[in-house]
Phi, psi and omega in degrees: 000143177293148181227149173291128179275141177288156179294163176302147175304153183307318183294326177290326177294321179291319177303312181299322179294310182294320178301318179298321178295321179292314184290331180276347182095356178299326171247106184273170180304131181093346180287145177278134171273164180302144177291170180297327179292314179296316181299318181297317181291319183291322186259352182069037178242170179284160177295328178297320178292321178297320178295325176297321178299311182296320179297321180293318179295325177292319180296329178282354180082014182272331183224165175219144184258130179249118184302130178083353181244306183141196181249122184251155171290133182292150180296318181230082178301157179303125179302141182233155173264126180270115178283174176300321177299316180301313182296315180297316180295325180293320179296315181295324186278316189232354183079006180239150177261320190266148179282170181304129177085351180270153173208165184228156173233132177274114184283320179204154178207113185197168172278133183217156177293136184284123173291173188301314183293323179293315181300320181296316183289317184278350179073038178234173181284147175299130181089352178291159180297133174218154178269130184238122177239127179248128186228140173244129180255132183247150178269183181300338180270009181064018176265132181296130181254330180205158175226141183220148175240123180251137180241139179223163178298135180297334181295344181273002183301320181284320181287329183231069186297337181295341177296341181257015178247136182278057174224150178298143170260107192306316184278358181097149186297316183287330176291323176297317179298322178303315181289327184274325188245344184083358178283126184248129179286126182245336183207163179212161178218134175250130174244121189242134179214177179228142176207172175285143181289142174273173177298323178296319176301315181300319180293318182293320185257359181066039182269147172267117183278150359284148178208156178262149174228149173268134181246123178245120177255118184248131175241119176255130187236157175272186184293343177265009180068020174273133183294128176264319181216140172239119183237142176237116183244138176242142180227133180274187181297156173096000177238142181243155173254141181237127179233132177255136179206160182259125179243021184277346183271000000 
């Protein structure tokens, strides 16, 4: 029988909050995060729990502790791959998609015939018009970390013309669509797999072939379970994905 899941444990909620501040730039490199004493007072948790939070952030490579000074945000945190869930949560939380130091370039944006997998997800005919946007995301070192292709219904070209412009949409494509069409994203799903990189993958990410890439297929749906966006993202070596979950139930 289905059951209501309990919320994340307190220490995981604090970790997620501090991590979000680091990734959004609210806590920049070199900034001190709250001490265990401050954290305990602010969140109403024990100092032991606060110390657990700091230890977890340190293990993730986000912070480092300097004796007699405190715990600082690391200059170069471990590069991460942002899943569809990460991007959606970031928009809802801070209005931003990209983490501190990251930026993106739109390589192409045009109407294209929908391949079979895109047609199946969007509920259109194979070969029908669909909007295709290709984006490469770069890290603070200007090295490409991921490349993604987003697909939308071709019928939205008139209502949401920015989807066909090779410029970033600051609030994110699906948030932009909400404003232009009234379609609201209510849920999402990430499907993750691994395969060998193609020549096109190698060119986009600057990979020396043969190389493996992680493939994330993201489907964002409205309240009627109709697909709003179908995205396929590839990530090369050197980036990790981080997922928090509750296993207490």
